[in-house]
Every structure is written in C-alpha cells, then in structure tokens.
ROZA-794387 format. One record per residue (C-alpha): residue number from 1; residue in three letters; x, y, z. Coordinates in Angstrom, 3 decimals. Example, Ala and Ser with C-alpha at 12.3 -4.5 7.8 and 13.67 -1.06 7.14 Angstrom:
(site 1 "ALA" (12.300 -4.500 7.800));
(site 2 "SER" (13.670 -1.060 7.140));
This chain:
(site 1 "UNK" (7.042 -38.401 25.129));
(site 2 "UNK" (4.166 -40.212 26.731));
(site 3 "UNK" (0.659 -40.990 25.537));
(site 4 "UNK" (-2.095 -39.453 27.679));
(site 5 "UNK" (-3.169 -42.050 30.245));
(site 6 "UNK" (-3.854 -42.552 33.916));
(site 7 "UNK" (-0.277 -43.790 34.371));
(site 8 "UNK" (1.407 -40.682 32.925));
(site 9 "UNK" (4.242 -39.373 35.125));
(site 10 "UNK" (3.342 -36.485 37.397));
(site 11 "UNK" (5.965 -34.278 35.715));
(site 12 "UNK" (4.422 -34.716 32.263));
(site 13 "UNK" (1.921 -32.296 30.742));
(site 14 "UNK" (-0.323 -32.256 27.700));
(site 15 "UNK" (1.597 -31.060 24.668));
(site 16 "UNK" (-0.991 -28.475 23.599));
(site 17 "UNK" (-1.010 -26.961 27.070));
(site 18 "UNK" (2.794 -26.522 27.063));
(site 19 "UNK" (2.748 -25.006 23.576));
(site 20 "UNK" (-0.001 -22.586 24.575));
(site 21 "UNK" (1.935 -21.580 27.682));
(site 22 "UNK" (4.955 -20.875 25.468));
(site 23 "UNK" (2.887 -18.177 23.756));
(site 24 "UNK" (2.544 -19.913 20.393));
(site 25 "UNK" (-1.262 -19.686 20.367));
(site 26 "UNK" (-4.366 -20.720 22.234));
(site 27 "UNK" (-4.787 -24.320 23.314));
(site 28 "UNK" (-7.355 -24.868 20.555));
(site 29 "UNK" (-4.915 -23.438 17.969));
(site 30 "UNK" (-2.192 -25.722 19.238));
(site 31 "UNK" (-4.463 -28.779 19.025));
(site 32 "UNK" (-5.051 -27.949 15.364));
(site 33 "UNK" (-1.323 -27.431 14.765));
(site 34 "UNK" (-0.611 -30.865 16.275));
(site 35 "UNK" (-3.330 -32.457 14.114));
(site 36 "UNK" (-1.819 -30.756 11.045));
(site 37 "UNK" (1.604 -32.317 11.752));
(site 38 "UNK" (3.359 -29.035 12.507));
(site 39 "UNK" (4.723 -30.200 15.868));
(site 40 "UNK" (7.508 -32.739 16.469));
(site 41 "UNK" (8.668 -34.213 19.789));
(site 42 "UNK" (12.106 -35.834 19.875));
(site 43 "UNK" (12.155 -35.747 16.066));
(site 44 "UNK" (8.822 -37.610 15.768));
(site 45 "UNK" (5.608 -36.067 14.495));
(site 46 "UNK" (3.414 -35.421 17.519));
(site 47 "UNK" (-0.183 -36.598 17.827));
(site 48 "UNK" (-3.109 -35.374 19.895));
(site 49 "UNK" (-2.960 -36.939 23.326));
(site 50 "UNK" (0.822 -36.810 23.597));
(site 51 "UNK" (2.287 -35.703 26.925));
(site 52 "UNK" (5.773 -34.325 27.316));
(site 53 "UNK" (8.364 -33.879 30.056));
(site 54 "UNK" (10.909 -31.076 30.560));
(site 55 "UNK" (13.682 -33.197 28.999));
(site 56 "UNK" (11.806 -33.628 25.678));
(site 57 "UNK" (12.858 -31.682 22.560));
(site 58 "UNK" (9.950 -29.965 20.873));
(site 59 "UNK" (9.802 -28.105 17.542));
(site 60 "UNK" (6.952 -26.044 16.078));
(site 61 "UNK" (7.117 -25.460 12.323));
(site 62 "UNK" (10.677 -26.819 12.525));
(site 63 "UNK" (11.727 -24.217 15.099));
(site 64 "UNK" (12.825 -25.240 18.610));
(site 65 "UNK" (10.373 -24.445 21.409));
(site 66 "UNK" (11.800 -23.295 24.755));
(site 67 "UNK" (9.987 -25.362 27.392));
(site 68 "UNK" (9.372 -23.426 30.588));
(site 69 "UNK" (7.738 -24.440 33.814));
(site 70 "UNK" (4.406 -22.783 34.497));
(site 71 "UNK" (5.703 -20.692 37.370));
(site 72 "UNK" (8.643 -19.478 35.242));
(site 73 "UNK" (6.528 -18.262 32.350));
(site 74 "UNK" (5.816 -14.501 32.334));
(site 75 "UNK" (2.265 -13.346 31.746));
(site 76 "UNK" (1.365 -10.222 29.813));
(site 77 "UNK" (-2.086 -8.869 28.980));
(site 78 "UNK" (-3.027 -5.852 26.885));
(site 79 "UNK" (-6.373 -4.133 26.467));
(site 80 "UNK" (-7.254 -3.047 22.937));
(site 81 "UNK" (-10.109 -0.778 21.865));
(site 82 "UNK" (-11.251 -2.301 18.570));
(site 83 "UNK" (-12.862 0.045 16.012));
(site 84 "UNK" (-15.566 -1.183 13.688));
(site 85 "UNK" (-14.223 -2.547 10.410));
(site 86 "UNK" (-11.307 -4.564 11.830));
(site 87 "UNK" (-11.169 -8.368 11.717));
(site 88 "UNK" (-10.159 -10.617 14.630));
(site 89 "UNK" (-7.841 -12.717 12.493));
(site 90 "UNK" (-4.078 -12.703 11.954));
(site 91 "UNK" (-4.311 -12.391 8.160));
(site 92 "UNK" (-7.164 -11.614 5.803));
(site 93 "UNK" (-7.062 -12.914 2.186));
(site 94 "UNK" (-8.894 -9.783 1.063));
(site 95 "UNK" (-6.336 -7.485 2.647));
(site 96 "UNK" (-8.701 -5.924 5.187));
(site 97 "UNK" (-7.309 -4.473 8.393));
(site 98 "UNK" (-6.926 -6.873 11.302));
(site 99 "UNK" (-6.613 -6.211 15.022));
(site 100 "UNK" (-3.196 -7.886 15.135));
(site 101 "UNK" (-1.697 -5.242 12.829));
(site 102 "UNK" (-2.038 -2.668 15.611));
(site 103 "UNK" (-0.531 -4.665 18.488));
(site 104 "UNK" (3.026 -4.214 19.839));
(site 105 "UNK" (5.539 -6.689 18.441));
(site 106 "UNK" (6.900 -9.526 20.581));
(site 107 "UNK" (10.062 -11.595 20.280));
(site 108 "UNK" (9.708 -15.354 20.619));
(site 109 "UNK" (6.025 -15.067 21.599));
(site 110 "UNK" (2.756 -14.019 20.037));
(site 111 "UNK" (-0.388 -12.268 21.198));
(site 112 "UNK" (-3.345 -14.595 21.769));
(site 113 "UNK" (-6.823 -13.126 21.580));
(site 114 "UNK" (-9.131 -13.765 24.520));
(site 115 "UNK" (-12.352 -14.063 22.607));
(site 116 "UNK" (-13.347 -12.349 19.386));
(site 117 "UNK" (-15.558 -9.557 18.063));
(site 118 "UNK" (-17.151 -9.520 14.625));
(site 119 "UNK" (-16.184 -6.898 12.041));
(site 120 "UNK" (-19.143 -4.643 12.888));
(site 121 "UNK" (-18.627 -4.773 16.656));
(site 122 "UNK" (-16.271 -2.392 18.461));
(site 123 "UNK" (-14.824 -2.176 21.950));
(site 124 "UNK" (-12.843 -4.208 24.406));
(site 125 "UNK" (-10.501 -6.991 23.300));
(site 126 "UNK" (-7.945 -8.602 25.576));
(site 127 "UNK" (-4.727 -10.215 24.317));
(site 128 "UNK" (-2.237 -12.249 26.336));
(site 129 "UNK" (1.014 -14.144 25.950));
(site 130 "UNK" (-0.372 -16.917 28.172));
(site 131 "UNK" (-2.341 -19.486 26.145));
(site 132 "UNK" (-3.619 -21.220 29.273));
(site 133 "UNK" (-5.059 -17.966 30.623));
(site 134 "UNK" (-6.745 -17.331 27.250));
(site 135 "UNK" (-8.150 -20.876 27.188));
(site 136 "UNK" (-9.565 -20.649 30.711));
(site 137 "UNK" (-11.163 -17.214 30.212));
(site 138 "UNK" (-12.827 -18.293 26.932));
(site 139 "UNK" (-14.052 -21.688 28.073));
(site 140 "UNK" (-17.831 -21.794 28.695));
(site 141 "UNK" (-17.338 -23.592 32.044));
(site 142 "UNK" (-15.549 -20.518 33.489));
(site 143 "UNK" (-18.732 -18.408 33.074));
(site 144 "UNK" (-16.935 -15.091 32.512));
(site 145 "UNK" (-19.257 -12.089 32.149));
(site 146 "UNK" (-19.118 -10.072 28.935));
(site 147 "UNK" (-20.907 -6.720 29.017));
(site 148 "UNK" (-22.023 -4.875 25.870));
(site 149 "UNK" (-23.517 -1.459 25.117));
(site 150 "UNK" (-26.213 -2.087 22.523));
(site 151 "UNK" (-28.213 0.393 20.418));
(site 152 "UNK" (-31.469 -1.219 19.334));
(site 153 "UNK" (-33.820 -0.084 16.585));
(site 154 "UNK" (-37.516 -0.614 17.187));
(site 155 "UNK" (-39.976 -0.613 20.076));
(site 156 "UNK" (-38.540 -2.682 22.924));
(site 157 "UNK" (-41.285 -4.083 25.126));
(site 158 "UNK" (-41.065 -5.570 28.604));
(site 159 "UNK" (-41.952 -9.017 27.236));
(site 160 "UNK" (-38.914 -8.826 24.894));
(site 161 "UNK" (-36.594 -8.265 27.849));
(site 162 "UNK" (-38.236 -11.002 29.934));
(site 163 "UNK" (-37.916 -13.486 27.065));
(site 164 "UNK" (-34.204 -12.749 26.540));
(site 165 "UNK" (-33.440 -13.042 30.259));
(site 166 "UNK" (-35.456 -16.247 30.636));
(site 167 "UNK" (-33.738 -17.659 27.553));
(site 168 "UNK" (-34.574 -18.280 23.924));
(site 169 "UNK" (-33.646 -21.126 21.574));
(site 170 "UNK" (-31.231 -20.125 18.834));
(site 171 "UNK" (-30.082 -22.333 15.957));
(site 172 "UNK" (-27.023 -23.425 17.952));
(site 173 "UNK" (-28.780 -23.940 21.288));
(site 174 "UNK" (-30.370 -21.949 24.151));
(site 175 "UNK" (-29.052 -18.445 24.951));
(site 176 "UNK" (-29.892 -15.729 27.448));
(site 177 "UNK" (-28.801 -12.434 28.926));
(site 178 "UNK" (-28.071 -12.519 32.670));
(site 179 "UNK" (-28.817 -8.785 32.946));
(site 180 "UNK" (-30.389 -6.070 30.772));
(site 181 "UNK" (-30.383 -2.361 31.727));
(site 182 "UNK" (-31.901 0.459 29.677));
(site 183 "UNK" (-29.816 3.595 29.160));
(site 184 "UNK" (-32.248 5.767 27.176));
(site 185 "UNK" (-32.045 6.964 23.576));
(site 186 "UNK" (-33.533 9.114 20.846));
(site 187 "UNK" (-36.343 8.373 18.390));
(site 188 "UNK" (-36.515 4.700 17.416));
(site 189 "UNK" (-33.048 4.013 18.903));
(site 190 "UNK" (-32.629 2.905 22.503));
(site 191 "UNK" (-29.382 2.069 24.288));
(site 192 "UNK" (-29.086 -0.936 26.626));
(site 193 "UNK" (-26.291 -2.608 28.564));
(site 194 "UNK" (-26.513 -6.389 28.465));
(site 195 "UNK" (-24.441 -9.138 30.114));
(site 196 "UNK" (-23.803 -12.579 28.640));
(site 197 "UNK" (-21.723 -15.547 29.857));
(site 198 "UNK" (-20.709 -17.013 26.506));
(site 199 "UNK" (-18.901 -15.889 23.387));
(site 200 "UNK" (-20.803 -17.592 20.579));
(site 201 "UNK" (-20.767 -16.026 17.140));
(site 202 "UNK" (-23.050 -12.940 16.953));
(site 203 "UNK" (-24.886 -14.163 20.067));
(site 204 "UNK" (-25.891 -10.701 21.335));
(site 205 "UNK" (-27.226 -9.652 17.940));
(site 206 "UNK" (-29.077 -12.934 17.455));
(site 207 "UNK" (-30.781 -12.685 20.844));
(site 208 "UNK" (-32.229 -9.284 19.920));
(site 209 "UNK" (-33.132 -10.498 16.437));
(site 210 "UNK" (-35.110 -13.376 18.023));
(site 211 "UNK" (-37.483 -10.647 19.298));
(site 212 "UNK" (-37.816 -9.006 15.884));
(site 213 "UNK" (-35.446 -6.174 16.831));
(site 214 "UNK" (-32.300 -4.921 15.064));
(site 215 "UNK" (-28.973 -4.025 16.677));
(site 216 "UNK" (-27.609 -0.887 14.997));
(site 217 "UNK" (-24.536 -0.440 17.241));
(site 218 "UNK" (-22.717 -2.940 19.433));
(site 219 "UNK" (-19.705 -2.291 21.666));
(site 220 "UNK" (-18.138 -4.530 24.277));
(site 221 "UNK" (-17.372 -2.521 27.413));
(site 222 "UNK" (-16.324 -5.207 29.901));
(site 223 "UNK" (-14.728 -8.688 29.927));
(site 224 "UNK" (-14.715 -10.244 33.400));
(site 225 "UNK" (-13.290 -7.640 35.753));
(site 226 "UNK" (-11.707 -5.481 33.033));
(site 227 "UNK" (-13.662 -2.399 31.889));
(site 228 "UNK" (-12.864 -0.507 28.704));
(site 229 "UNK" (-11.714 2.934 29.873));
(site 230 "UNK" (-10.107 6.116 28.632));
(site 231 "UNK" (-6.615 4.625 28.684));
(site 232 "UNK" (-7.244 3.208 25.201));
(site 233 "UNK" (-9.006 5.226 22.526));
(site 234 "UNK" (-10.364 3.543 19.380));
(site 235 "UNK" (-7.485 1.750 17.709));
(site 236 "UNK" (-5.191 2.005 20.734));
(site 237 "UNK" (-3.883 -0.535 23.265));
(site 238 "UNK" (-2.540 -0.371 26.797));
(site 239 "UNK" (-0.729 -2.999 28.845));
(site 240 "UNK" (-2.473 -4.059 32.051));
(site 241 "UNK" (-0.669 -3.906 35.354));
(site 242 "UNK" (0.054 -6.612 37.912));
(site 243 "UNK" (-3.147 -6.151 39.912));
(site 244 "UNK" (-5.443 -6.334 36.881));
(site 245 "UNK" (-3.630 -9.357 35.454));
(site 246 "UNK" (-3.784 -11.099 38.813));
(site 247 "UNK" (-7.536 -10.461 38.982));
(site 248 "UNK" (-7.929 -12.103 35.561));
(site 249 "UNK" (-5.808 -15.062 36.693));
(site 250 "UNK" (-7.970 -15.486 39.812));
(site 251 "UNK" (-11.087 -15.402 37.644));
(site 252 "UNK" (-9.542 -18.169 35.520));
(site 253 "UNK" (-8.498 -20.245 38.548));
(site 254 "UNK" (-4.769 -19.728 37.895));
(site 255 "UNK" (-1.957 -18.727 40.230));
(site 256 "UNK" (-0.457 -15.257 40.074));
(site 257 "UNK" (2.579 -14.726 37.851));
(site 258 "UNK" (4.832 -11.712 37.593));
(site 259 "UNK" (4.110 -9.263 34.820));
(site 260 "UNK" (7.590 -8.535 33.431));
(site 261 "UNK" (8.858 -5.010 33.050));
(site 262 "UNK" (9.619 -3.880 29.545));
(site 263 "UNK" (13.271 -4.020 28.561));
(site 264 "UNK" (14.793 -0.840 27.068));
(site 265 "UNK" (14.601 -2.485 23.629));
(site 266 "UNK" (10.932 -3.353 24.139));
(site 267 "UNK" (10.130 0.153 25.365));
(site 268 "UNK" (11.671 1.654 22.238));
(site 269 "UNK" (10.033 -0.876 19.917));
(site 270 "UNK" (6.578 -0.556 21.529));
(site 271 "UNK" (6.841 3.248 21.466));
(site 272 "UNK" (7.678 3.134 17.743));
(site 273 "UNK" (4.779 0.783 17.172));
(site 274 "UNK" (2.340 3.141 18.913));
(site 275 "UNK" (3.550 6.105 16.882));
(site 276 "UNK" (3.434 4.164 13.637));
(site 277 "UNK" (0.014 2.671 14.304));
(site 278 "UNK" (-1.862 5.910 14.917));
(site 279 "UNK" (-5.345 5.465 16.364));
(site 280 "UNK" (-8.319 5.810 14.054));
(site 281 "UNK" (-11.335 7.937 14.806));
(site 282 "UNK" (-14.176 5.842 16.130));
(site 283 "UNK" (-16.852 5.461 13.460));
(site 284 "UNK" (-19.925 7.383 14.544));
(site 285 "UNK" (-23.363 7.086 13.082));
(site 286 "UNK" (-26.189 9.634 13.265));
(site 287 "UNK" (-27.986 9.581 16.602));
(site 288 "UNK" (-25.112 8.134 18.606));
(site 289 "UNK" (-24.514 9.847 21.940));
(site 290 "UNK" (-22.486 9.209 25.024));
(site 291 "UNK" (-23.964 7.325 27.967));
(site 292 "UNK" (-22.650 7.190 31.460));
(site 293 "UNK" (-22.760 4.046 33.560));
(site 294 "UNK" (-25.261 4.113 36.375));
C-alpha cells in the first residue's frame, strides 16, 4: 500500500478507483466507505489517498475483494424506465419502493446508478457494474447531455426561454438549458423537451420555477447517446448491447470492454426476476398525451 504521491509506482492505483471498478459502488461511495473505516489493505484500516498494487490484500466490510486489472473487468449496463413514486436509493427507512428492488440480481457485484431522479420524476435511468464508467458519466467535467420531456403549467413566454438558455442564478450557482424545444399541449399545459449538462438536485424544475412556472410532469428521455425506447416499459429494465455500451465508454473517455454473455444460471435468475418484478402501469394524470420526437 502506498500513499498518493508523485513517486507512486506506475502499477499502483487509487484505492477508491479499484473498489469502484470491482463493482462495489461509485467512486464517491467508495471514498465514503474508506473514510468510514470499512476498507482494510493488508490488514490495516485504509485511508483516503492510499494507492494499492495487484499484490495487496483488500477487504471491504471484512470480505475479500477480488482485484482485477481494468482490461479484465467486464462491463454491464442496463436501461431502466423509472415510474413516478420510486426512490433512487438502495433502502428507504419508510419502506417506500426503490429502483434497486426491480433490478436483476448480481453475484459478487452490485448495480451502480449513473445519476439519479427524484421521486416525482420518471424515465431513463442507467445502471452499470463499472464504477469508473459511472463516475466519468456523472462528473460535471464530462458534460454529458441529459434530455427531459417537461409539461409546464402557465403561460410560457419567449423571454422565459431566452432567460433559461442564457442562464439564471440558482441558490447553488448558475444553471442553464442548452436547448429548449416546444412540443405543444392543451389548455394551460405545454410540453417541452429540454437539454441540460448537469445532474444537480431538481435542477430542471428549479430552472422553470425561476421564471414563475410550475413543472407538472417530468420525464428523462435521454442520457448521453442512450434514448429511452419501447424496449423498457415503466418499471422494466433491459440490458444494453456491446455497441451501446461502447458508445457510453467513448463518451466517458474509456476504452472498450467486452459485455459478458449471461451464464445459464444468470439467464434463469434474471428471467425469474423479471417475472417476479412485474412492471407497473405508468402513472398518468389528466391532460397527458403522447408526443413524438421531431
């Protein structure tokens, strides 16, 4: 185990990066686990800044961690269509439904969410076994586009759109949409598609609220190059293929890695999981209608 420094051996890597690659959580989650004393390296409690080499012995919550080189680590990604009412957390103290309850079970790994959606937002969520991929795609410096379908209550004027594209100051800093397209509507409700480059808490809603307007429906329809499509109905997931996963990796600045085929045991288990976790009907409110992309 080596402390992070300019003299660290070339073969060493940051501990949190290796743990994330092993599928134990995102890099941020692993940093917290290290700070909480849940990780040991060569029988010593690890600290933030530690670097490790392939010969080191690592445990997480007292369980051995299999260290794998980056090129040897398989990469899986699934697309999930989140219904309203589900939480993006692993467990909820109040017993409310979480998105993780619906995902296929893994052995020796865990699904890591690429971004989050609040309880009242539906649509596209991506999950991966590769913590580094999740970290890169969520990091603000990567500038990954997130596209949302938004139903807005109230009269939307041209100056509102201009202000949100130029940028407004929110309580946690400046924010803006990079694109806003109107998709029509009925009565006081109008549908828009908006694009944003960050994933701050309730950012889309807060941008509209800054103009005195209320978001009555919000659904994410795209993350980077992945569009929500008919493969996954509300409450359902689908595993992405090699080409789509490689496109995400390219977007994140990572090399391609093979998407492993499901073993017979995994096929049976995932099939049982899908049958047991039946999809829910998407919650519809009065006035909602379907819109086609231009």
